[in-house]
N, C-alpha and C positions, 0 to 999 in steps of 0.2 A: 556632608551629604544632606540634601534637602529631603523633606518628608515624603514627597511623591517618589523620588528616586529610591528611598529606603523601602517604601511599600512595594515598588516594582521589583526590588532585589529579593524581598521575602517571597513575593508571589512566584518569582522565577525559580527559587529553590524548591518550593512546593511542586511546581510543574515538573521540574526535573525528577523529583522523587516519584511522582505519579507515573511519569514515563518509564522510569527504570523498573518499577514494579509491574507495569502493564506489559512491558516487553519480556523481562527476565523471569517474572513470577517466582521469586525466591522461596515463597511459602510452599512450593511443591517439593522443595528440598528440605525446608525447615517448616513443617506443618504448624508449629506453634505460632508462627508469624501471621497465619490466616486469621486467628482470633483477634488480632490487633486491627485488622482491616486497614493497613497502612495506605493502600491505594485510594480507598474512599476518603480517608481522613485527609490525605495530601490534596486530593482533588477538591474536596469541600473547602479546605483551608485556603487553597489558591483562589477559589471563587470568592470567598469572603474578603480576602485582601485585595482582590481585583476591583472591588467596589470603591476602593480608595484611589484607584488609578486616575490619571488625568487625561489620557489620550483615547478614551473609549469612543469619543465622537468620530474620530477618523476611521475607526474600525466599523462603526455603524454605516458609514458612507461607502465602505468597501463593497464592490459588486459581488465578489466571491462570498463574502459573509452574508449578504442579503439573499443570495441564491440558496445557500445552505439553510438559512433560516426559513425560507419559503418551503424547502423540502421537509423540514421538521414540522412546520405548521400543517402541511398537506398530510404528512404521516399521521399526525394526531387527529386531524379532521376525518380521516378515513377509518379510524379504529371502530367507531360505533357501527359502521357498515361492513366491517370485515367478516370474512367467512368464519373466523375464530377470533372474536374480539379480545378474549383474555390472553391468547398467545401473542397477538399484535401489541397489546398494552404492555405485557411483560418484556418483550424484546425492545420496545421503544424506550421504556423507562430504564431498563438495566443495561442497554447497550447503545442504541443509536443516539439517545439524548446525551449520553456521556461522551460519545464521539464529537458531538457538537460542542460540548463544554471544553474539551481538549483543543479543538480547532480554534475556538475563541481565545482561549488562554495563550496559545502559541502566538496568535496574531498580536496579543497584548504585550507579551513579555519579550519576544524575539525582536525587539524594536531597535537594536543597534547591532553592528557587525560582531561585537564580542559575544553577546548573548545568542545571536543567531548561530555563530560558529560553534559555541559550546553545545547548543541544543542538537545540532547536526552530528557532532562527534559523539555525544551521549547516545543518540539513536543508533548510530553506526556501530558503536562498541557493544550496545545491548543486543543488536541483531547478530553480531559476531559471536557473542557469548552463547546465544541460543543456537547458532549454527554449529559451534563446537560441541554443545550438548547433543545436538542431533547426530553429529558424526560419532560421538562416543556411544550414544544409545544404539546406533546401527551396529557398531562393532561389539557391543555388549549383548547383541541378540534380540533387541527390542524391534522386531520386524514382523510384518504380515506379508503374505503372498497374495498378489493381485490375481485376477482371473487368468492373466497371461503368464503367470509365474514370476513376475517381477517382484523383487524384494523391496518393501517400502517400510521406512521407519515408522514407529508408532510410539505413543506415550509422551510426545513432546507438545507442549502448549505455548502459544505466544499470542498476545493481544486477544485474549478471551476465546481462542480457537485451538483445538487439537487436531484439526484437519490438515494433513500433509500438503494439500493443495494451497491452503491459505498461507502457511508458513513458507512455502516455496516462493510465493509471490513476494513476500516480505524480504526474503533473502535476495531475490532477483533485483528488487529495487535498491538494495543496499550496495550491490556490486559497482555500479557506475560511481557512486559517491566514494567508495574505497579507492577507485582509480583516480578520482579527482585529488584526494588527499595525498596519494602516492606521487602525483605529478607536481604538487605545490610544496611538498615537504623537502627539507634539506637534510642531508646526512644519511649514511647507510642504515643506521638503526631505525630511524623514522620511516624511511622508504621500505625497509624490510618488514616493519610492522604492518603498514597498510597493504603491502603485497600479500602478506599472510592473511589479513582481513578479507581481501578479495578472494583468495584461494579457499578459505574455510567456508565462505558463503556459497561459492560455486560448488564445492564438494557436498555441502548440505543439500543443495537443490537436487543434485544427482540422487542422493539417498532418499529423498521424498518420493521419487518416482513420479513426479508431477509433470506430465507433458506440457501443460500450460506454463509451468515454471520454466521448463527447458526452452520453449519457444520465446517466452517473455525475456529471459536473460540474454538470449542470442540477439533478439531484436533491439533490446536496450543497449547492448554493447555496440551493435552496428550503428545506432543513432549517435551514441557518444563519440565513437571514433570517426565517423564520417563528418561530424561537426568539427571535431578537433583537427582533423587533417583535410578539411575541405579545400585548402589551397595546396595540399600535397597528396594528391590522389594516389600516386604511385606508392608512396610510403604506406598509405592506408591499405592498399591492395597487398603489398608484401607482408605487412604485419598480420593481416587476416589469414593469408595462406599459411604462414608460419604457425600461427596459433592453432589452426585446424589440423595441420600436419602433426603437431605435437600432442594435441589433446585427444583427437579421435582414436588413435591406436591404444591409448591408455584406458579408454572406457570399457567396462565389463560388457560382455556380449549381450546380456539381458537388457541392459540400459540402452545400448545402441539399438537393439530391436524395438524397445518400447518407444524411443524417440522417433524412429522411422515409421512406427505404426500411427503416428499423428497424421501422416499423409496417406495412409492405407484405407481405401474406401471399403475394404472387406473387414476392417477392424470393428470391434464393439462400438467404438465411438460414432460410427456412421451408419452401419448397414441394417441392423436388426429392426424390424418393423415395430416392435413393441418397446424396445429399450434403447435403440440407437439414438444418438444425439439429434440427428435430423428429424426423427420421429418426435422426440421431445420438443424440439423447436417448433415443429408444425402444430403440436398441441398447444404450445405456449401462444402462438399467433392466434389460434382459435379462441383461446381464453381472452386475449386482448379484444378481439372482435365481439365477443359475447359480453365482456365486462370492461369497457374502455375506461371506467373510473377506477378500476383496480379492485383486488380482492383483499387488500390489507397487508401490511408489512409482515414478513416471515411466514407467508401462507402459500408460497408457490407449490410446495409438495402436495398440499391438499387440493389445490386447483388442478394440478397435474393428475392427481388421482381421479378427480371428477371427470376430466376429459377422457382418461383411460376407460373408466367405467362406461361412459357413453358410447365408446367404440367397442365395448364388449371385451376389453382386456382386464386381466387380473394380475396381481403380483405387486412388486415393490413400487411405491410412489417415489419418484425421482426428483432431484433438484434441477435447476434450469441449465446448468453447464454453460451459461452465458449471462454476464452481469446485466446487460442492457435489456435482455428479454426478462430477466428476473425482476428488475425494477419496473418495467412496463406492465407486467402482469400484476405485481403487488401494489404499485402506486399509480397505475394507470398511465395513459398517454401524457397527461400533464406532468406526472412525476418523471417520466423519461425525458421530456423536454427540459425540465429544470436540472436534472442530473447531467445531461449532455452540455447544457450551458455552463454548469459549474465546472465540469472537466475542462471545457474549452477556455474558461477563465484562467485556469492554471497554465495552459499553453500560451495564452495571450500575454500573461504576466511574464512568462519566460522570454517571449519574443521582445518585450519591452526592456527586460534586463539586458539582453544581448545587444540591442540597439544602443542603449545608454552606455554600456561598457565599451562600445566601439568609438564613442565620441572622444575627441582629444581631451586629456592626454591618454586616454585609454585605461582600461582596468582588466588586465589579462586574467587575474585570479578569479574575479567575479564572473567573467565571461565563461571561463572553464567550469566554474561551479554551476552556472546555468546549463551548460552542455551536459553535465553529469545529471542534473535534475531532469533534463529532457530525456536522457537515457532511462532514468528511473520511471518516469511517467510513461514512456513508450513501452517499457517492460510490463507495466500494469495494463495498459490499453490492450496489448496483444494477449496477455494471459487472461484478461477478463472476457475475451471473446469465447473462451473455452471453460471458464470457471465462474462459479457464483460468488462474485466478490463485491457486489454493489454496496454493501454496508460495512465492509471490513475496514478497520481503523487506518491502515497504513496509507492509502491514497489521500485520505483527508488530512492526515498529519503532514504529508509531503506537500500538498497544495497550500496548507497554511504556511509552511516554511517558504515556499516559492513566493507567495503574496507578501510575506514579511520582507523578503529580500528586495522585492520590487519597491515596496514602500520605503525601505531604507535608502535605496538609490535615488528615488524621486524626492526624498526629503520629507515624505508624509509622516515618518516616524521621528522627525527631528534630525539634527546634524549627527553624523557618525564618522568615525575614523576609517581609514583604509582597511580592507579585510587583510588580515595577516595570519600567517601560520608560523608556529615556532619550529 
C-alpha cells in the first residue's frame, strides 16, 4: 500500500467513526463516552490526515464544494452585522462549519466504489438504529401530545437535533436507499434485512408525527419508483395502489387525521392570523424586503418576533417552517441564491450519473443507486418546504455522496471497480 492510499484509509476510518457518533450518539446511552468527545476527536483526526491526501485539487475544482464554501464565507461575513452576533457565531462554529468539514471529508474519502458503498451502508444502518430507538421510545411512553392530540415521540436526538421534524426527514431520506439495497441484494436474508430497514424507518417517521416527514417520504418513494419503472408504468401504478391499500388501513386514526390536516386550510398550519404558517411566511417575506442582506444565521425567530411586534402581536416567536425562507431571511437573497445553486448541483450530478450509467455497456446498479438518491433528495426538497431544514446535516451529507459518485463515474477520483453488493 502506498503512503497516500494508507493516509486515505486512515482518514476514511476516522470519517466513519465521526458519522456513527453523529448519527447514533451512543453517549446518550453511555454518558461516560461524552467526556471522551469521540466525535470531535475523530473529526479533527480526519482533517489532520486529510492534509496528507493527494486529490484535494479535484475537490477544490468541484462546483458543489465551491458553492458550499461561498455559503460558509457569506455566513461568516454576516456575523458582525447579525441581530445577535454571539448566537450566529456559536451556531456557525459549533454546527454549520462542522457540516462543511464533513462534506469536504466525504468528498475526499468516498473516492472509489468500495468506500462510497461502505459510507452509504454505514449511514443507512445508523439511521435505522435511530429509527429503532425512536420506535422503542414511543412504545416506552416517551411521547408528547401535539395541539391536535397527535402522539409524538420525544427524547431522541440525531445529527445534533432532538426535533422530531428533523429526524423524520433523515428517516425519509433513508427509505429510498434501503429500497435500493433491497433491489440489488441477493438472498433471502439480505433482502429481508433491507426490507426491515425500510420498514423501521417508515414506522419511525409515523411516530415523529411530522407532516413534513410524511409528505417527504411519500414524494421520495414516488420519485424512486417512477424512475425505476419509467418503462413499466402499469407495474408502477399497480404497486402504488397495492401499497396504499395495505398501508392506509393500518395507520392509527390520529396519524391519518394529522396527515390529512396537511391539506386542511382550517388547520393551525395555515389559517391563524398570528401563528399560521402563511402568516409566518408573509412576515418572513417582509423581513427579506426590510433586510435583503440577512439578519444572521440562526436568527429567524428573533426576526420573526420583531415583525410580530411591529404588527402589534405578542406571544411565541416561531421558526420559519420553510427552509428556503429561513435561509433567505438569515443569509439574505445572496445566501438563498447560493443555497439553491448548491441543491441544484446535487440534482445536476444525479442526472449526469444516470446518463453515464445508460451508456454501453450500461451500469444498472449505479443507475438504480442514482434513482434512490433522487428519491432521497426529493424527500428533502418537499419536507423542507414545510420545515426549517436549511442547515441540517443530512442533505449536505447526501449531496457529498452524490457528487462523490459522479466523480467516481467520470474518473475524477481515479479508476474504480464496478459497484458490487455482496
